[in-house]
C-alpha positions in Angstrom: -8.4 -45.4 116.1 -9.3 -45.1 116.0 -11.6 -45.7 114.4 -12.0 -45.0 114.9 -15.0 -45.1 115.2 -17.4 -45.5 113.8 -20.5 -45.2 115.5 -22.6 -45.2 112.6 -26.3 -45.5 112.4 -28.6 -45.9 109.5 -31.4 -43.6 108.4 -35.1 -43.2 108.9 -37.3 -44.7 111.5 -35.0 -45.1 114.4 -34.3 -41.3 114.8 -35.7 -39.3 117.6 -35.2 -35.7 118.6 -31.7 -35.3 120.0 -31.0 -39.0 120.1 -28.0 -39.9 122.1 -26.4 -43.3 121.7 -23.8 -44.6 124.1 -21.3 -47.4 123.8 -21.9 -51.0 125.1 -18.2 -51.6 125.9 -18.7 -55.3 126.6 -19.7 -55.8 122.9 -17.4 -53.3 121.2 -13.8 -53.2 120.1 -11.2 -51.0 118.5 -8.4 -53.0 116.9 -5.4 -52.4 114.6 -2.8 -54.2 112.6 0.6 -53.3 111.2 3.2 -55.2 109.1 6.1 -56.6 111.1 9.5 -57.2 109.4 7.8 -57.2 106.0 6.6 -60.8 106.5 3.7 -60.8 109.0 1.0 -58.8 110.6 0.9 -57.8 114.3 -2.6 -57.2 115.6 -3.6 -55.3 118.8 -6.5 -53.4 120.4 -7.3 -50.9 123.0 -9.1 -52.1 126.1 -10.3 -48.8 127.4 -12.3 -46.4 125.1 -15.5 -44.5 124.8 -17.7 -43.6 121.9 -20.8 -41.4 121.7 -23.2 -40.6 118.8 -25.7 -37.8 118.8 -28.1 -36.5 116.2 -31.4 -34.8 115.9 -32.1 -35.3 112.2 -33.4 -38.4 110.4 -30.7 -38.2 107.7 -27.9 -37.8 110.4 -26.6 -34.8 108.5 -26.0 -33.1 111.9 -24.6 -36.3 113.6 -21.7 -35.9 116.0 -19.4 -38.8 116.7 -16.8 -38.5 119.5 -14.2 -41.1 120.4 -11.7 -41.2 123.3 -9.1 -43.9 123.7 -6.8 -44.4 126.7 -3.4 -45.1 125.2 -2.2 -47.0 128.2 -4.8 -49.7 127.5 -3.0 -50.8 124.3 -2.8 -54.6 124.1 -1.0 -56.8 121.7 -0.8 -59.9 123.9 2.9 -59.2 124.4 3.9 -57.3 127.6 7.3 -56.2 126.4 5.9 -54.9 123.1 3.0 -53.2 124.9 5.5 -51.5 127.1 7.5 -50.3 124.1 4.4 -48.9 122.5 3.7 -46.7 125.5 7.1 -45.1 125.4 8.2 -42.0 123.5 9.3 -44.3 120.6 5.6 -44.6 119.8 2.6 -43.2 121.7 4.2 -41.7 124.7 1.3 -42.6 126.9 2.6 -40.4 129.8 2.6 -37.2 127.8 -0.3 -38.0 125.4 -2.6 -40.2 127.4 -5.5 -40.1 125.0 -6.3 -40.7 121.3 -9.2 -38.6 120.1 -11.5 -38.6 117.1 -14.2 -35.9 116.5 -16.4 -36.2 113.4 -17.0 -33.3 111.0 -19.1 -35.1 108.4 -21.5 -38.1 108.3 -22.6 -39.1 104.8 -24.5 -42.0 103.2 -22.5 -43.3 100.2 -24.4 -46.4 99.2 -26.8 -49.1 100.3 -26.0 -49.7 104.0 -22.7 -47.8 103.5 -21.6 -44.6 105.1 -18.6 -42.3 105.4 -17.5 -40.5 108.6 -14.9 -37.8 108.1 -13.3 -36.3 111.1 -10.2 -35.2 113.0 -8.0 -37.8 114.6 -5.5 -36.7 117.2 -2.5 -38.9 118.2 0.5 -37.6 120.1 -0.9 -34.1 119.9 -0.9 -34.3 116.1 -4.3 -33.9 114.4 -5.1 -35.1 110.9 -8.3 -35.6 108.9 -9.3 -39.2 108.4 -12.2 -41.0 106.8 -13.9 -44.0 108.4 -15.6 -46.3 105.9 -18.7 -47.9 107.4 -18.9 -51.4 106.0 -21.9 -52.8 107.8 -24.8 -51.6 109.8 -27.3 -53.7 111.7 -31.0 -53.1 112.0 -32.2 -51.5 115.2 -33.5 -54.0 117.8 -35.1 -53.7 121.2 -33.4 -55.7 123.9 -35.1 -57.6 126.7 -34.7 -54.6 129.0 -36.4 -52.2 126.6 -33.4 -50.4 125.3 -32.7 -49.9 121.6 -29.5 -51.3 120.1 -27.6 -51.1 116.9 -24.2 -52.4 115.7 -21.8 -51.2 113.1 -18.4 -51.9 111.7 -15.9 -49.4 110.2 -12.4 -49.4 108.8 -9.7 -46.9 108.0 -6.0 -46.9 107.2 -3.5 -44.3 108.4 0.2 -43.7 108.0 1.6 -43.7 111.5 4.4 -41.3 110.6 1.8 -38.6 109.9 1.1 -38.7 113.6 4.7 -38.6 114.8 5.0 -42.4 115.3 8.3 -42.5 113.5 10.4 -45.1 115.3 11.8 -47.9 113.2 14.8 -50.1 112.5 16.3 -51.3 109.2 16.5 -55.0 108.6 19.8 -56.6 107.4 17.8 -58.2 104.5 16.2 -54.9 103.6 12.9 -53.3 104.7 11.9 -52.2 108.1 10.8 -53.7 111.4 7.5 -51.8 111.5 5.3 -51.0 108.5 4.1 -47.5 107.9 0.5 -48.3 107.2 -1.8 -49.1 110.1 -5.2 -50.7 109.5 -7.8 -49.7 112.1 -11.0 -51.8 112.7 -13.9 -50.6 114.7 -16.8 -52.8 115.8 -19.4 -51.2 118.0 -22.7 -51.9 119.7 -24.6 -48.7 120.6 -27.6 -48.4 123.0 -30.2 -45.8 123.8 -33.5 -45.5 125.6 -36.6 -46.4 123.6 -39.0 -43.5 123.1 
């Protein structure tokens, strides 16, 4: 989460005092994949989430990234599986309705590459994760006069670290659900032009 996320902007000319970027939900996604029965990948996403990015410095050293995901919006294109994911075997959407991420570090690590460290909370368990920003688009002005920027980030977590421990042993060996979860975040952010 996820991603999260994630909302990662470049350096330099686009920065304004106390810039606040918000999410264009229609052009953003938070997805995940996990190994199923050792032989294939199951992919899914969350349909309802929000991301904000705020900074007042050109180098983003004071950047704050906040992500909130509604667990009940989990979608794997399989109603039965989605229902199972919402139960206490996995996310327990009733008791823990949100997944949260709050950044603690935003750092440039290479040409057009960044690292966002922060606290990810799932099922009431908080762990430090690092989002690796793999691409960052130039800032553009859209036809309505707003500034836009896109970014993609990836991270990998072990689901058991967050209390997602349900599994079943296969007769042939191995488990039904893999331990590692790959999280993919693609966002489009928008703010008013100065």
